N, C-alpha and C positions, 0 to 999 in steps of 0.2 A: 419113781425108781423102786423103793421098797414096797412090798405088799405083805399083808398078814390077814389071816382068817381068824376071827374071834370065836369063842365058844358060843356066843349068842347069835352066830350066823351073819356077822357083818364082815365084809371085805374092806380092809383099810388099805388105801394106796397113797403113798407119799410122792410128792412132785417137787423136783428141783426146778427153780425158775431163774435161769441165767439171764443176765442183761448184756446184750451185745452192743458194742461200740465199733468205731472205725478200725480198731486193732483187734477185733475178735471179742470174745467174752471178757468183759471188764469187771463184773461184779455179779452179785446175786440178789434178787428180791427175796422177801420171806418165802419159805416153802408153803406148800398147801397139802392138807390131808383131806382126801375125798373118801367118803364112806358109801358103800354100795350094799344092797341086800344080796347075800350070796346066792339065794335060791332063784331070784328072778332078775338079778343084775340092775335093779332099780337104783338110781342115784338118790341117796337119802340126804345128802348135804355135804358141805365142805367147810373148812375153817383154815385160817392162816396159822402157820406154825413157824418155828425157827428156820434159819437158812440151812440148806443142804440136808434134808432128812435122810438118814442112813439106814436105820433099822426101826422096826415097829414091833411091839409086844402088847399083850393085853392081860388083864387080870383073869383068873380062872373062870369067873362068872361072866366075863365079857362086858362088864360095866365100865371099865376104865381102859384107856389106851395110853401107851407110853411110846413117844417118838424121840429117838436120839437125833439131834441136829448137829452135825459135826462142825460146821463153820462157826456157829454161835457157841458151841460147846455147852449145849443145854439138853435136858430131857423134858419135853412138854408132856404134861399129864392132862388127858382129855376125857371128859364125861361123854361116853359113846351114846347115851340116851338123848342128851340135849345138844350134843356137839359143841360144848363149851370148853374153853381152855380153863382148867381148874387151877393149875399151878405150873411153875417152871422151876425145875431143879437145875442149879448151876454148879456142877462139880468143878473143882479146881482143874485148870488146864495145865498139864505137864508137858512142856515142849510145844511143838507145833500142832499136834493132833488133838482134836476136841472130843466130845462125848461119843462113845461107841456103844453098841450092843447092850441095851438094858436087859436086866433079868428080873423077873417077878419073884420075890421071896416073901411069902406070907408071914405075918407076925405070929409069934407063939402065943397061945392062950386065947 
């Protein structure tokens, strides 16, 4: 569902993975982040992320990706070189809505 083009020329695509049961969609499997080369559309790899990826951002140098996953209320931090999950930020959930729209704010100094 969400897509993002990093400064390093990688196209990041988030995938929501619903689980269907006899009464329709009953739950979600973990989401998936798939990374493509923007210039030739070659699939570079993928990794499992939190449920229901909503927005994707990246660091100014394109080294890190940030994926907000609304159902799990997490922001997954991904190394875009190795396609490894580096950390998971778990902001407090206020009400029913989980993590939304990450913003990259560089550290001073």
